[in-house]
Residue frames as a rotation matrix with the C-alpha (Angstrom) as fourth column:
MET 1
-0.783 -0.618 -0.069 56.54
0.143 -0.288 0.947 164.53
-0.605 0.732 0.314 140.78
SER 2
0.337 0.927 -0.167 54.13
0.022 -0.185 -0.982 166.22
-0.941 0.327 -0.082 138.40
GLY 3
-0.132 -0.320 -0.938 54.10
-0.913 -0.329 0.241 166.24
-0.386 0.888 -0.249 134.61
ALA 4
0.862 0.497 0.098 53.63
-0.395 0.781 -0.484 163.54
-0.317 0.379 0.869 132.03
SER 5
-0.191 -0.887 0.421 56.21
-0.184 0.453 0.872 160.93
-0.964 0.089 -0.250 131.12
THR 6
0.678 0.358 -0.642 56.76
-0.643 -0.135 -0.754 160.69
-0.357 0.924 0.139 127.38
HIS 7
0.771 -0.401 0.496 58.34
0.533 0.831 -0.157 158.11
-0.349 0.385 0.854 125.08
LEU 8
0.098 -0.856 -0.508 61.91
0.051 -0.505 0.861 159.08
-0.994 -0.110 -0.006 124.09
SER 9
0.518 0.113 0.848 61.14
0.833 0.160 -0.530 159.76
-0.196 0.981 -0.011 120.44
PRO 10
-0.556 -0.781 0.283 63.24
0.827 -0.556 0.090 162.36
0.087 0.284 0.955 118.62
SER 11
-0.192 0.531 0.826 60.29
0.212 -0.799 0.563 164.78
0.958 0.283 0.041 118.47
ALA 12
0.828 0.480 -0.290 59.55
0.359 -0.057 0.932 164.35
0.431 -0.875 -0.219 122.19
LEU 13
0.163 -0.853 -0.496 63.22
0.944 -0.011 0.330 164.87
-0.287 -0.522 0.803 123.04
ARG 14
-0.581 -0.357 0.731 63.43
0.638 -0.757 0.138 167.98
0.505 0.547 0.668 120.82
GLU 15
0.306 0.781 0.544 60.37
0.104 -0.595 0.797 169.44
0.946 -0.187 -0.264 122.55
ALA 16
0.832 -0.020 -0.554 61.72
0.549 0.169 0.819 168.57
0.078 -0.985 0.151 126.02
PHE 17
-0.168 -0.978 -0.124 65.22
0.973 -0.184 0.138 169.94
-0.158 -0.097 0.983 125.31
GLY 18
-0.262 0.147 0.954 63.55
0.516 -0.814 0.267 173.13
0.815 0.562 0.137 124.06
HIS 19
0.803 0.575 -0.156 62.57
0.410 -0.343 0.845 173.91
0.433 -0.743 -0.511 127.64
PHE 20
0.261 -0.802 -0.537 66.22
0.764 -0.168 0.623 174.77
-0.590 -0.573 0.569 128.32
PRO 21
0.980 0.116 -0.162 66.95
0.007 -0.834 -0.552 178.33
-0.199 0.540 -0.818 127.08
THR 22
0.156 -0.960 0.233 70.16
0.835 0.254 0.487 178.78
-0.527 0.118 0.842 125.12
GLY 23
0.072 -0.247 -0.966 72.03
-0.380 -0.902 0.203 181.46
-0.922 0.353 -0.159 123.29
VAL 24
0.832 0.168 0.528 72.48
0.413 0.449 -0.793 181.31
-0.370 0.878 0.304 119.52
ILE 25
-0.007 -0.909 -0.418 75.79
-0.142 -0.413 0.900 181.60
-0.990 0.065 -0.126 117.71
ALA 26
0.941 0.043 -0.335 76.91
-0.337 0.064 -0.939 181.96
-0.019 0.997 0.074 114.14
ILE 27
0.185 -0.904 0.385 79.91
0.165 0.414 0.895 179.90
-0.969 -0.102 0.226 113.12
ALA 28
0.964 0.261 0.052 81.43
0.117 -0.239 -0.964 181.30
-0.239 0.935 -0.261 109.94
ALA 29
-0.066 -0.997 -0.038 84.53
0.204 -0.051 0.978 181.42
-0.977 0.057 0.207 107.76
GLU 30
0.459 0.054 -0.887 85.64
-0.817 -0.366 -0.446 182.42
-0.348 0.929 -0.124 104.30
VAL 31
0.033 -0.393 0.919 86.27
0.177 0.907 0.381 179.34
-0.984 0.150 0.100 102.20
ASP 32
-0.463 -0.332 0.822 87.72
0.845 0.113 0.522 179.96
-0.266 0.937 0.228 98.76
GLY 33
-0.983 -0.034 0.182 86.52
0.088 -0.951 0.297 183.59
0.163 0.308 0.937 98.93
THR 34
-0.181 0.983 0.033 82.94
-0.087 -0.049 0.995 182.70
0.980 0.178 0.094 99.91
ARG 35
-0.577 0.080 0.813 81.35
-0.808 -0.199 -0.555 183.29
0.118 -0.977 0.179 103.32
ILE 36
-0.221 0.474 -0.853 80.10
0.068 0.880 0.471 179.99
0.973 0.046 -0.226 104.73
GLY 37
-0.800 -0.072 0.595 78.16
-0.551 -0.303 -0.778 179.86
0.237 -0.950 0.203 107.99
LEU 38
-0.203 0.778 -0.594 75.64
0.362 0.624 0.693 178.10
0.910 -0.074 -0.409 110.17
ALA 39
-0.027 0.295 0.955 73.74
-0.803 -0.575 0.155 178.75
0.595 -0.763 0.252 113.37
ALA 40
-0.325 -0.063 -0.944 73.91
0.378 0.906 -0.191 176.68
0.867 -0.419 -0.270 116.55
SER 41
0.380 0.485 0.788 72.17
-0.600 -0.519 0.608 176.86
0.704 -0.704 0.094 119.90
THR 42
0.907 -0.097 -0.410 74.48
0.304 0.823 0.480 174.36
0.291 -0.560 0.776 121.59
PHE 43
0.161 -0.885 0.437 77.36
-0.082 -0.453 -0.888 176.69
0.984 0.107 -0.145 122.46
VAL 44
0.961 0.083 -0.264 79.18
0.243 0.202 0.949 175.97
0.132 -0.976 0.174 125.75
PRO 45
0.326 -0.896 0.303 82.34
-0.845 -0.419 -0.331 177.43
0.424 -0.148 -0.894 127.29
VAL 46
0.743 -0.087 -0.663 84.61
0.130 0.991 0.016 174.47
0.656 -0.098 0.748 128.15
SER 47
0.372 -0.737 -0.565 87.91
0.926 0.253 0.280 175.65
-0.063 -0.627 0.776 129.62
LEU 48
0.968 -0.127 -0.218 89.71
-0.107 -0.989 0.101 178.84
-0.228 -0.075 -0.971 130.64
ASP 49
0.139 -0.981 -0.133 93.19
-0.957 -0.167 0.236 177.30
-0.254 0.094 -0.963 130.42
PRO 50
-0.913 -0.372 0.169 93.53
0.359 -0.534 0.765 176.46
-0.194 0.759 0.621 127.61
PRO 51
-0.481 0.775 -0.410 90.73
-0.551 -0.630 -0.547 178.68
-0.682 -0.037 0.730 126.24
LEU 52
-0.981 0.187 0.054 88.21
0.173 0.715 0.677 176.22
0.088 0.673 -0.734 124.79
VAL 53
-0.305 0.951 -0.045 84.55
-0.767 -0.274 -0.580 176.42
-0.564 -0.142 0.813 123.77
SER 54
-0.918 0.015 0.397 82.29
0.206 0.873 0.443 173.91
-0.340 0.488 -0.804 122.08
PHE 55
-0.147 0.936 -0.319 79.15
-0.901 -0.260 -0.348 173.51
-0.409 0.236 0.881 120.02
CYS 56
-0.378 0.120 0.918 77.35
0.175 0.983 -0.056 170.53
-0.909 0.140 -0.392 118.51
VAL 57
-0.374 0.237 -0.897 76.63
-0.884 -0.382 0.268 170.06
-0.279 0.893 0.352 114.82
ARG 58
0.560 0.687 0.463 74.29
-0.445 0.721 -0.531 167.56
-0.699 0.092 0.709 113.25
ASN 59
-0.312 -0.756 0.575 76.09
0.069 0.586 0.808 164.83
-0.948 0.292 -0.130 111.31
THR 60
0.107 0.444 0.890 73.81
0.921 0.293 -0.257 165.40
-0.375 0.847 -0.377 108.31
SER 61
0.514 0.050 -0.856 74.77
-0.005 -0.998 -0.061 169.10
-0.858 0.035 -0.513 108.01
ALA 62
0.660 -0.278 0.697 75.76
0.748 0.167 -0.642 169.97
0.062 0.946 0.319 104.44
THR 63
0.825 -0.312 0.471 77.48
-0.221 -0.946 -0.239 173.16
0.519 0.094 -0.849 105.67
TRP 64
0.781 -0.522 0.343 79.74
-0.376 0.046 0.926 171.73
-0.499 -0.852 -0.160 108.35
PRO 65
0.498 -0.656 0.568 81.95
0.731 0.669 0.131 169.74
-0.466 0.350 0.813 105.93
GLN 66
0.520 -0.285 0.806 82.68
0.539 -0.622 -0.568 173.06
0.662 0.730 -0.170 104.15
LEU 67
0.731 -0.183 0.657 83.62
-0.506 -0.792 0.342 174.78
0.458 -0.583 -0.672 107.44
ARG 68
0.953 -0.278 0.119 85.50
0.101 0.664 0.740 171.87
-0.285 -0.694 0.661 109.01
GLY 69
0.387 -0.855 0.346 88.55
0.920 0.336 -0.201 172.39
0.056 0.396 0.916 106.81
ALA 70
0.667 -0.113 0.737 88.83
0.077 -0.973 -0.219 176.14
0.741 0.202 -0.640 107.42
PRO 71
-0.311 -0.886 -0.344 91.96
0.532 0.137 -0.835 177.11
0.787 -0.443 0.429 109.38
CYS 72
-0.988 0.002 -0.153 90.03
0.122 -0.591 -0.797 179.67
-0.092 -0.807 0.584 111.45
LEU 73
-0.237 0.969 0.069 86.37
0.783 0.148 0.604 179.95
0.575 0.197 -0.794 112.44
GLY 74
-0.837 0.083 0.541 84.53
-0.292 -0.904 -0.313 183.02
0.463 -0.420 0.781 113.67
ILE 75
-0.376 0.749 -0.545 81.98
0.894 0.449 0.001 182.60
0.245 -0.487 -0.838 116.45
SER 76
-0.786 0.243 0.568 79.47
-0.242 -0.967 0.079 185.44
0.569 -0.075 0.819 116.80
VAL 77
-0.711 0.610 -0.351 77.04
0.644 0.363 -0.673 185.40
-0.283 -0.705 -0.651 119.75
LEU 78
-0.480 0.553 0.681 73.89
0.556 -0.408 0.724 186.70
0.678 0.726 -0.111 118.10
GLY 79
-0.992 0.096 -0.079 72.15
-0.013 -0.711 -0.703 189.73
-0.123 -0.697 0.707 119.59
GLU 80
-0.387 0.921 -0.031 68.49
0.225 0.062 -0.972 190.54
-0.894 -0.383 -0.232 120.22
SER 81
0.141 0.457 -0.878 68.10
-0.678 -0.602 -0.422 192.03
-0.721 0.655 0.225 116.75
HIS 82
-0.641 -0.595 -0.485 69.19
-0.757 0.384 0.529 188.84
-0.129 0.706 -0.696 114.99
ASP 83
0.067 0.739 0.670 65.95
-0.338 0.649 -0.682 186.82
-0.939 -0.181 0.293 114.82
ASP 84
0.883 0.325 -0.338 66.04
-0.396 0.129 -0.909 186.84
-0.251 0.937 0.242 111.01
ALA 85
0.091 -0.946 -0.310 69.79
-0.948 0.013 -0.318 186.26
0.305 0.323 -0.896 110.91
ALA 86
-0.487 -0.222 0.845 69.45
-0.630 0.759 -0.164 183.17
-0.604 -0.612 -0.509 113.10
ARG 87
0.477 0.752 0.455 66.78
-0.127 0.571 -0.811 181.79
-0.870 0.328 0.368 110.79
ALA 88
0.804 -0.220 -0.553 68.81
-0.589 -0.157 -0.793 182.58
0.087 0.963 -0.255 107.65
LEU 89
-0.232 -0.971 0.050 71.96
-0.962 0.222 -0.162 181.01
0.146 -0.086 -0.985 109.08
ALA 90
-0.442 0.137 0.887 69.97
-0.402 0.853 -0.332 177.89
-0.802 -0.503 -0.322 109.99
ALA 91
0.564 0.745 -0.357 68.27
-0.630 0.108 -0.769 177.62
-0.534 0.659 0.530 106.57
LYS 92
0.241 -0.432 0.869 69.18
0.383 0.865 0.324 174.81
-0.892 0.255 0.375 104.22
THR 93
-0.001 -0.190 0.982 69.09
0.996 -0.086 -0.016 177.07
0.087 0.978 0.189 101.12
GLY 94
0.850 0.358 0.386 69.54
0.395 -0.919 -0.018 180.71
0.348 0.168 -0.922 100.17
ASP 95
-0.077 -0.866 0.494 72.08
0.115 -0.500 -0.858 183.38
0.990 -0.009 0.138 101.05
ARG 96
0.297 0.183 -0.937 72.67
0.879 0.332 0.343 182.88
0.374 -0.926 -0.062 104.76
PHE 97
-0.493 -0.577 -0.651 74.31
0.777 -0.629 -0.031 186.31
-0.391 -0.521 0.758 105.03
ALA 98
-0.253 0.476 0.842 71.64
0.670 -0.542 0.508 188.33
0.698 0.692 -0.182 103.18
GLY 99
0.586 0.552 0.593 71.21
0.087 -0.771 0.631 191.69
0.805 -0.319 -0.500 104.89
LEU 100
0.858 -0.326 -0.396 74.01
0.456 0.129 0.881 191.04
-0.236 -0.936 0.259 107.40
GLN 101
0.639 -0.759 0.125 77.11
-0.617 -0.603 -0.506 193.14
0.459 0.246 -0.854 107.80
THR 102
0.911 -0.388 -0.140 80.17
0.409 0.807 0.425 190.98
-0.051 -0.445 0.894 108.41
ALA 103
0.519 -0.854 -0.042 83.86
-0.854 -0.520 0.031 191.42
-0.049 0.020 -0.999 109.08
SER 104
0.925 -0.284 -0.252 86.59
0.204 0.932 -0.299 188.96
0.320 0.225 0.920 108.10
THR 105
0.598 -0.801 0.011 90.03
-0.329 -0.233 0.915 188.43
-0.731 -0.551 -0.403 109.59
ASP 106
0.039 -0.707 -0.707 93.19
-0.998 -0.061 0.005 187.78
-0.047 0.705 -0.708 107.63
ARG 107
-0.853 -0.374 0.364 92.93
-0.409 0.912 -0.021 184.11
-0.325 -0.167 -0.931 108.71
GLY 108
-0.782 0.547 -0.298 89.41
-0.098 0.365 0.926 183.78
0.615 0.754 -0.232 107.26
ALA 109
-0.640 0.618 -0.456 87.21
0.715 0.263 -0.648 183.98
-0.281 -0.741 -0.610 110.36
VAL 110
-0.557 0.557 0.616 83.91
0.186 -0.639 0.746 185.74
0.809 0.531 0.253 109.60
PHE 111
-0.778 0.304 -0.550 82.01
0.550 -0.096 -0.830 187.72
-0.305 -0.948 -0.093 112.25
VAL 112
-0.002 0.875 0.484 78.52
0.825 -0.272 0.496 189.21
0.566 0.400 -0.721 112.22
HIS 113
-0.833 -0.250 0.493 78.21
0.031 -0.912 -0.410 192.89
0.552 -0.326 0.767 113.19
GLY 114
-0.143 0.808 0.571 75.81
-0.764 -0.457 0.455 193.83
0.629 -0.371 0.683 116.00
THR 115
0.449 0.234 -0.862 76.51
0.227 0.904 0.363 190.71
0.864 -0.359 0.353 118.03
SER 116
0.941 0.026 0.339 77.48
-0.304 -0.381 0.873 190.56
0.152 -0.924 -0.351 121.70
MET 117
0.328 -0.880 0.344 80.77
-0.439 0.181 0.880 188.71
-0.837 -0.439 -0.327 121.32
TRP 118
0.736 -0.249 -0.629 83.25
-0.547 0.328 -0.770 187.50
0.399 0.911 0.105 118.69
LEU 119
0.441 -0.645 0.624 85.58
-0.343 0.521 0.781 184.57
-0.829 -0.559 0.008 119.24
GLU 120
0.359 -0.435 -0.826 88.28
-0.870 0.166 -0.465 183.75
0.339 0.885 -0.319 116.72
SER 121
0.296 -0.118 0.948 88.96
-0.619 0.732 0.285 180.03
-0.727 -0.671 0.143 116.97
SER 122
-0.262 -0.345 -0.901 90.28
-0.867 0.495 0.062 176.86
0.425 0.797 -0.429 115.39
ILE 123
0.722 0.599 -0.345 89.22
-0.436 0.782 0.445 173.24
0.536 -0.171 0.827 115.72
GLU 124
-0.184 -0.730 0.658 90.88
-0.983 0.151 -0.107 171.48
-0.021 -0.666 -0.746 118.64
GLN 125
-0.933 -0.066 0.353 88.94
-0.126 0.981 -0.149 168.22
-0.337 -0.183 -0.924 118.69
LEU 126
-0.227 0.888 -0.400 85.92
-0.851 0.019 0.524 166.49
0.473 0.459 0.752 117.12
ILE 127
-0.880 -0.003 0.475 83.99
-0.326 0.732 -0.598 164.02
-0.346 -0.681 -0.645 119.26
PRO 128
-0.602 0.715 -0.354 81.33
-0.128 0.352 0.927 161.76
0.788 0.604 -0.121 117.70
ALA 129
-0.906 0.392 0.160 78.16
-0.163 0.026 -0.986 161.86
-0.390 -0.920 0.041 119.83
GLY 130
-0.115 0.920 0.376 75.14
0.403 0.389 -0.828 160.03
-0.908 0.057 -0.416 118.40
ASP 131
0.423 0.380 0.823 73.57
0.900 -0.069 -0.430 161.95
-0.107 0.922 -0.371 115.53
HIS 132
0.978 -0.171 0.118 75.80
-0.159 -0.981 -0.108 164.98
0.135 0.087 -0.987 116.26
THR 133
0.145 -0.972 -0.182 79.48
0.779 0.226 -0.585 165.80
0.610 -0.057 0.790 116.57
ILE 134
0.845 -0.026 -0.534 80.82
0.387 -0.659 0.645 167.83
-0.368 -0.752 -0.547 119.49
VAL 135
0.404 -0.697 0.593 83.22
0.554 -0.329 -0.765 170.41
0.728 0.637 0.253 118.10
ILE 136
0.622 -0.312 -0.718 85.77
0.616 -0.371 0.695 171.72
-0.484 -0.874 -0.039 120.58
LEU 137
0.618 -0.343 0.708 87.40
0.441 -0.594 -0.673 174.97
0.651 0.728 -0.216 119.49
ARG 138
-0.105 -0.719 -0.687 90.53
0.960 -0.253 0.119 176.71
-0.260 -0.647 0.716 120.81
VAL 139
0.891 0.454 0.012 89.95
0.450 -0.880 -0.151 180.45
-0.058 0.140 -0.988 121.16
SER 140
-0.121 -0.975 0.188 92.75
0.985 -0.141 -0.102 182.69
0.126 0.173 0.977 119.85
ALA 141
-0.961 -0.151 0.231 91.09
0.134 -0.987 -0.091 186.12
0.241 -0.057 0.969 120.16
ILE 142
-0.169 0.942 -0.289 87.99
0.979 0.128 -0.157 187.69
-0.111 -0.310 -0.944 121.72
THR 143
-0.911 0.077 0.404 86.04
-0.018 -0.989 0.148 190.89
0.411 0.127 0.903 121.19
VAL 144
-0.440 0.780 -0.445 83.19
0.878 0.269 -0.397 191.70
-0.190 -0.565 -0.803 123.55
HIS 145
-0.669 0.395 0.629 80.41
0.006 -0.844 0.536 194.15
0.743 0.363 0.563 122.73
PRO 146
-0.908 0.188 -0.375 78.90
0.417 0.318 -0.851 194.56
-0.041 -0.929 -0.367 126.26
ASP 147
-0.663 0.680 -0.314 76.02
-0.483 -0.708 -0.515 196.79
-0.573 -0.190 0.798 125.21
VAL 148
-0.353 0.526 -0.774 74.50
-0.792 0.271 0.546 194.17
0.497 0.806 0.321 122.89
PRO 149
-0.098 0.371 0.924 72.12
-0.769 0.560 -0.307 191.81
-0.631 -0.741 0.230 124.73
PRO 150
-0.952 -0.302 -0.049 72.14
-0.269 0.750 0.605 188.25
-0.146 0.589 -0.795 123.35
ILE 151
-0.014 0.937 -0.349 69.16
-0.890 0.148 0.432 186.55
0.456 0.316 0.832 121.78
VAL 152
-0.648 -0.110 0.754 67.81
-0.571 0.726 -0.384 183.50
-0.505 -0.679 -0.533 123.57
PHE 153
-0.417 0.504 -0.757 66.28
-0.577 0.496 0.649 180.41
0.702 0.707 0.084 121.96
HIS 154
-0.878 0.205 0.433 63.60
-0.317 0.428 -0.846 178.82
-0.359 -0.880 -0.311 124.15
ARG 155
-0.201 0.835 0.513 60.78
0.259 0.550 -0.794 176.42
-0.945 -0.027 -0.327 123.19
SER 156
-0.215 -0.025 0.976 61.41
0.948 0.235 0.215 176.94
-0.235 0.972 -0.026 119.46
THR 157
0.791 0.473 0.387 61.08
0.541 -0.837 -0.083 180.73
0.285 0.275 -0.918 119.76
PHE 158
-0.390 -0.883 0.261 63.64
0.641 -0.464 -0.611 183.53
0.661 -0.071 0.747 119.81
ARG 159
0.719 0.618 -0.317 63.26
0.638 -0.406 0.654 185.58
0.275 -0.673 -0.687 122.99
ARG 160
0.052 -0.649 0.759 64.83
-0.119 -0.759 -0.641 188.58
0.992 -0.057 -0.117 124.67
LEU 161
-0.563 -0.357 -0.745 66.23
0.637 0.386 -0.667 188.58
0.526 -0.850 0.010 128.19
GLY 162
0.602 0.791 0.109 64.29
0.557 -0.514 0.652 191.71
0.572 -0.332 -0.750 129.22
ALA 163
0.206 -0.493 0.845 65.41
-0.376 -0.837 -0.397 194.49
0.904 -0.236 -0.358 131.50
């Protein structure tokens, strides 16, 4: 076995976990007429029957408490052109939707244009997990944009899948 063993500090774990490439999603809804959203790189399909997906959110998130009460959440799988959008949606301050075109459903789900997939969903279950919460969502509608390649987050950098 090659490689160095490292102490399990949060910074060492973050660096190690960064070696696993992930997609990046926007989770967004209209709450009292205002678009609220965040970015996550912990999206996972869970079940086909019933249709469930999940993501993890940090317990210290100031945005999640605003989204948690929304009846419907929009999940947008960010595309290759969304480097700046991913950073804006992950920022602690500022307009997270600056420069983004969005669409909203009658139920309040917000979707980002130019993404590879939209999932309309609602919270099915919240599972405490250390310093995060696992959010399981029931999918009620899907829209796939097959010509939009997703962005990939790997080793703290946004990357493209390539041809």
